[in-house]
Structures are given as structure tokens and as C-alpha cells.
N, C-alpha and C positions, 0 to 999 in steps of 0.2 A: 504494500497498498503505500510505503515511505519512499518507493522508486517511481509508483504510478506517479506523486504528486511531485516529486523534482521533477520529472519527464514532461510535467503539464505545467507549472509554474514558472519556469525557464522559456521555453518557448512564448506562452502568453504575455510573458514580464518585457520579454523583447519586442513583442509585437505592440504592444502596447507603447516601447519607447518610442520605435519608430514612426507610428501612428501619430505620437504626440510631437516628435520631432520636426516632422516632415510638415507639419503647418507652423513651424518656425523658421524667421532668416535664422542663414549661418550666426553659429554662435564661435568665439574665438576667445582663447583662453586670456585675452587681453583685455577681457571684458566681464571681470567676473561677476558684475551686477548683472547681467544680462544669462549668465548660468543658473548663480542661484533663483534667477525668476522661474527660469525655463524648468527647476526643479519642483514648483508649486504647480505648475498647469498641472489639471488632471490628470491627462491622459499617461505623462509622464512619470507621477505620481502616483498612481494606479501600477506602472510599469514596474518604480523602484521595490512598493509594498508586495509584491509578486515574487521580486526579486527576494527581497529578503527572507518570504515563506522559502524559497525556492534552496535560501541558504542555510537555512535551522532544518529543515529538510532533510538537506547533502548534509549537514555534521552529524546528522542523527543515524542518519545510514550509512558516514562511515566510522560511527561507535560501533557497529556489530558486523559491520562487514569490510575486506579489503579494497583498497582503491584502485585495487585492479577489476573487479568485480563492479563496483557505483560506478565508476565511468563509462565503462563503455553501456552499463546498463542502461544511465540514462541516454546515452546517446540517440535513444527513439525519439529523443524531443526535437532534432533536426526533421524527422517525418512531420512533425505536426506543426515548427518552424514552417514548412514548404508551404503545407499545406493552407497556413494562415497567410502568407504573405500572397499566398497564389489569387485565393478566394478571399478575403477581407480585404487587402490592402491594394491590390489588383496586380500584384506586380508580374513581370512577365519569367516563365525560370526555363533556360534551354535543356537543352536533353541531358547535355554532362552533368549538369547540376542533378536530377532526375537519377542520370545513372549513380551518381556518389551518392545518394540517399539510400538509392538500393542497395550499393552493397558496404554502406552502413548499417543499415536494417540487418542483412547476411550476417554481419558480423559479431552485432546483438546477439542473435540467434547462438553462435558457437560460446559466446561469455557464455549467457543464461543459464547451456548443460552442464556449468563448471559449478565448483563447490562456491560461496558465497566468501568464505573466510580459508585460509589456506589452515591446514591443520599444525599445530605446535606439538612439537615433543611434549612428554608428561611433564619430564622434570622443568623445563620451561614454564609450566605451567605452573607446576607449582611453586616455583622459586620466585613468581611475579606474585601469586598469593603472598606467600609469604611477607615480602617486600609491602606488600599493601596493608597487612595486619601492622609488619613493624610501625609504618607511619600511621600507620589509623589508634595504634595506642600512645603513639606522640602527642595527638592532635589531641586525646584526650587528656591526656595526664599534664599539662603544660610547664608547671608547676618541676616536675619531676625531669622535664625535657632537658635542664640546663644539665643534670650531672650524669646523663647518657649519652653515652660516645653517639654521634646522630649519623653516623657513618652504621646505613641501613644493612643487612646481613645478604649476600650474594649466593 
């Protein structure tokens, strides 16, 4: 569900940004006031909100899966961007771009067949849990933290 949210928020946010920016004159970094004013236009503000939702969902996905799984799995958003660009923004899309989108979609299919997280050796998992418990104990008893060596077990 999180990956679907990521895949939808990104293209919707990007499309809203594009729609909002296409209605404004060109913006230059030499005039920061125009850039700030653009941020508060409705389409751009909506796009920014959707991209904040994307970022929160992306962080959530990365907390339980590897980057090599999350990033390609969210690449399906490219298909949604193409469809929104073509039918909502009325942008022309070349045959080469459609072919690239098809290749990305096929690649996502390959990635989706693999495990979301790389299996770690049991010893490494136990070491991580031991360090987390030690850090938790130090946080719970701050007055004793000064007398305990700060080096966590390895």
C-alpha cells in the first residue's frame, strides 16, 4: 500500500507542479520574491503537499525494504506521469518515450519478483539488536550513563 501511495503521489505532485508553473512567467533565481510567490499558488502548493506525502511514504518504505527494491518498485510512477502528461496536460509523447516507459515497467516486474529485503546473517541481526538494547538502556538511565563506558558492544 505504501509503495502504491509513493507511486501515485510523485506523479500527481509533479504534474501539479508542471501545471502551476506553465501558468506563470519564467522564474529566475535572481528574483527570489517571484519564486516565493510561485510556491503559494494553488497548483504548486498542492504539488508540494503531494511531494511531501511522497517523501514521508518513501521514508516509511525504506524503513522496511532495501533501496534496490523500493526505488525500482516506485518507478511505475513514470507510467502515471506519462498518462497524466498526455491526457491532462495535453503534452505530446514520442514513440521513443513510450518505449522507455514500457522498458521501465518490465524492469519493475523483474524487481517485484525478488524479496523486498536482503536477508542478513543471524549473527549480524543479533549484533544490531544487542546494540539497540544497550542504547535503549543508556537512554532510560541518563544518570548512570556518565559512569558507563559509551562504547556499545560489537
